[in-house]
N, C-alpha and C positions, 0 to 999 in steps of 0.2 A: 504494500500500500504506500502511496506517495505521502509526502509530508502534509500536503493540503488535506488529503483524506484522513490522515491520522489526527490532524488538528480538528477537523469537523467531527470525527468520532469522539474525541475527548470532550468537545463542546456538548455533543449529544448526551454523553454520560453525565456531565455536570448538570445538564437540564433534568435528566432522569432523577438525580439525587435531590434536586430542588423540588421536583414534583412529589417525591416521596415525603420530604419534610413538610410540605403544605398539607398533604393528606394526614400526616401524623398530628399536625397542629389542630386540624378540624376534629379528629377523634379525641384528642386530649381535652379540648374545650367541652365536648359533650360528656366525657368521663368526669371532669371536674364538676360540672353541673349536677350529674347524677349523684356524685358523692355528697354534695350540699343538700340535695333533695332527700337523700337517704337519712341524713342526720336530722332532718325535720320530721321524718316519719309519716308524711302525708303523701299518698300516691298522686302522681301527676302523669297519668297515661297519655292524655291528649297532648300535653306540652312536650312529652318525650317524643311523640310522633312528629310534632311540629319541629323539634330540634333535629330529627333525623332527615327531614326533607332537604335542608341545606347540605347535609352530608351526601345525600344522593346526588345532588347537583355537583358537588365537589368530586365525587367518585366518577360521575359521567364524564366530566371535563378531564379528570386525571386519566381515565381509560382512553379517551380520544387522543390525548397527547401521547400516551404510551404507544398507541397504534401508529401514530405518525412517526414516533421515534423508531419503532421497529421497522417500518418501511424504509426509513433513512438508513438504519443499520444494514438492512439487506442490500441497499444500494452501495453503501460505502465499504462493506465487508463481504464481497461476493464469495470468498472462499468458505465462508461459514453458512452458505445458503441453505443446505438441508437442516442444519441446526436452527437457523433463524426461522425457517418456515415451520418447523415443529413447534418452536417457541411461540410463534404467532398464533398457531392453531390452539395451543393449550391456553394461552393467555386470553384469547377471544372466548373460549368456552368458560374459563374461570370468571371472566368479567360478566358474562351473561348470567351465570349462576349467582354471583355475589349480588348483582343488581336485583335479580328476582327475589332472592332471600330478603334483601333489605326492603323491597316493596311489600312483600308479604308481612314482614314484621311491622312495618309502618302502618299498613292497613289494619292489622289486629290491634295495635296500640290506639288507633283513633276511633275504634268502635265505641258506641255508647256504653256497652257493657263488655269491656275487654275480656277475651277468653283466657285469662291467666289465673292460676290458682291463687296468686298473691302478687303484690307489688314486687317483692323480692324475686319471684320467679320471672317476672317480666324483665327486670333489670339484669338478671342472670342471662336471659336470652339475648339481650342487647349486647352484653359483654362477650358472650360466646361468638356472636356475629363479629364483633371487633377483633377478637382473637383469630378467627378464621381469615378475616381480611388482612390482618397483620402477617399471618403465616403466608398468605398468597404473596404479599409484598416482599417478604424475606426470600421466598422461593424465586420470585422474579429477579431480585437483586443477585442471588447466587448465579442464576442462568445468564444474566447480563454480564456479570463479572467474568464468567467463563468465556464469553464471546469477545470480550474486550481485549485486544492484543496488548500485552505488556502490563496487565493489571496484576499487582501483587496481592491485593486483598479485595475479592469480589464484592464484599459488603461494605467496604469503606465508605462511611458517611451516609449509608442508606438505612432506612427504618428497619430495625430488627437485624441489622448486619452484625457479624461477629466482631 
């Protein structure tokens, strides 16, 4: 790869890390709010649903940028084409699943009579979703790091990186 391509690829991965940090900040904000609400002991199902909507918007934007970055990666690093194509297929499936799970959780939280055994159970489900999303991001970071030529630490600076 020429130096221009390497420079573009480095910029691409810097953007990837920035995207990961933005998403983590969005999740941290909701988790902080959930912690405060839990201390009050009063369920806020509808407000939780309202707070998840901006997360969905953030995720949608994040996933669109990742798709763009993966397309650029395939263009800049053609030697990794089979790996990049497999990565693109897997992340696309993961993104659809995560958005679907978030939509389902959001819909259940905003019901007049939310179908959860308790407020704690509802918050546990939200937290499980966050953990699955973070695992997805760590997995992406690992795969991106393996594709990045000359990277010594695939997760360096990324959410959930080692």
